[in-house]
Residue, then its C-alpha position, 0 to 999 in steps of 0.5 A: m827561194l823556198t821550194s816544195f822539197d825542202s820538207i823532205p829530208a836532204r838524204d832522201r833526195v840523194i840519187v845512187a846511181l847504180d852504173c854498173d852490171a846486175w848482180e854488183a847493182i844487186a849487192l849495192a842495192d841490198k847494202l844501201q837498203g835502209h840507207a839511201q831512198w833513191l836509185k838510178i838505173g841508167m842505160t848500163l843496166y837497164y839495157a842487159e836486164g829490162p824493166a825487170i830490174v825496175k821493179m825488183f828495185k821498186r819491191r824493195g822499198f826504193n825509188v827508181f831514176l830511170d835515166l835513158k834520155f830519150h832521143d827520137i821522134p815524137h811518136q817512138v818517144e810516147g812509146a818510149a815513156r808509156s813503156a818506161a812509166a809502165s815499168g814503175a819507175d818514178m823519174i824519166t828522161m829525156h833530150t830538151v834538145g829534142g823539142i816541146p813536141m816532143m817533151e809533150a808527147a812524152q808526158r802523153g806518154a809518162a800518164a799513160g803507162a802509169a795509168e797501166w802500172g797503177g801508180e802514179v805519173p813520173a817525174t818528167l826530166g829534160i836533160t839541157v846540157l850533159t854535165s862531161m861537158d864544157a863549153a868547148t864541147l859545147a860549142a863544137t857541136g855547132v852551139t854558138r851561144p854561152l853553155p849558161e845561155q844554152v841550159a837556160a833557154l832549154a829549161a823555159q822550154a822544158k817548162q813551156a812543154g809541161i815537163s816535171g823539170v831539168v836535168a843539168s848542173p848544179q852549177e846552173a842550178s839556181v838559175l834554173r829556180e828562177i826559171l822553174g819556179p820553186d815546184g820544177f824538179i832540178v836534178t843535179p849530176g856533177v856531184r862530187p863530196a869534197g876530195a873526190a875525183l872529178g870523174d868524167q864530169s867537167r861542171v861540178a859542186t859537193p852535196a852541200q853546194a848543190f842544194a844551196n843552188g838549188a837542187s831539189h834532188i842530186v846524183v852521186g855514183r862513183p864517191i859512193t860506189e866504188a867507195a870500200d864502204p858503199v854505206a858509209a860512204f852513204e852516210a857521210i854525205a847524207a851527214e854533211l847535208e844535215c850540218a850544212s842544214i843546222 
């Protein structure tokens, strides 16, 4: 299925995850400026530095994926989404298991925060099943249906709630593209270049496979950030994607 994202170069849809402290994150951002378009700020960095780190990277010309995975009562999540959007974030996340009313509240908060910031409403993304989980760890939480069915059901709820899309494994991206249609964001962590260590990820694919499966954006962390030359590692992924698109 052709998507609304196909006109954007694949290299500009690679999100580099800065899951580290502020000094290391800033150094990596300095190196990647002019190469990577997107940076991901997760809990480790944001809880230490707050909205200032988002604004810093925005001033340097990056798009920012603020991955805080909101999960609370709708009132709290609406306020959290409003604050996150007001920081200038371009993508924000919540857990879909919080339910449709919670996701609707997040969308309202994101719109209000964007109005305060004076920018576009960020993409609002629902976490389906964490890419570190496999069927056994999901079953241990009491979810009895198969993992792919759980992902699909939660994605359908995200669509019903009116948020922008989902975060899911690249292995489920093709099914999710059918559910969400050509305009839905499908952001896939668990992306590893061929030969890279899996780390704590269970459901993975290569960058080219993830895009071929229907991902709108991919998240790559340690294979870039822990490389001896992060820029060379990023450019190797970009070259692989360029070859795959020919």
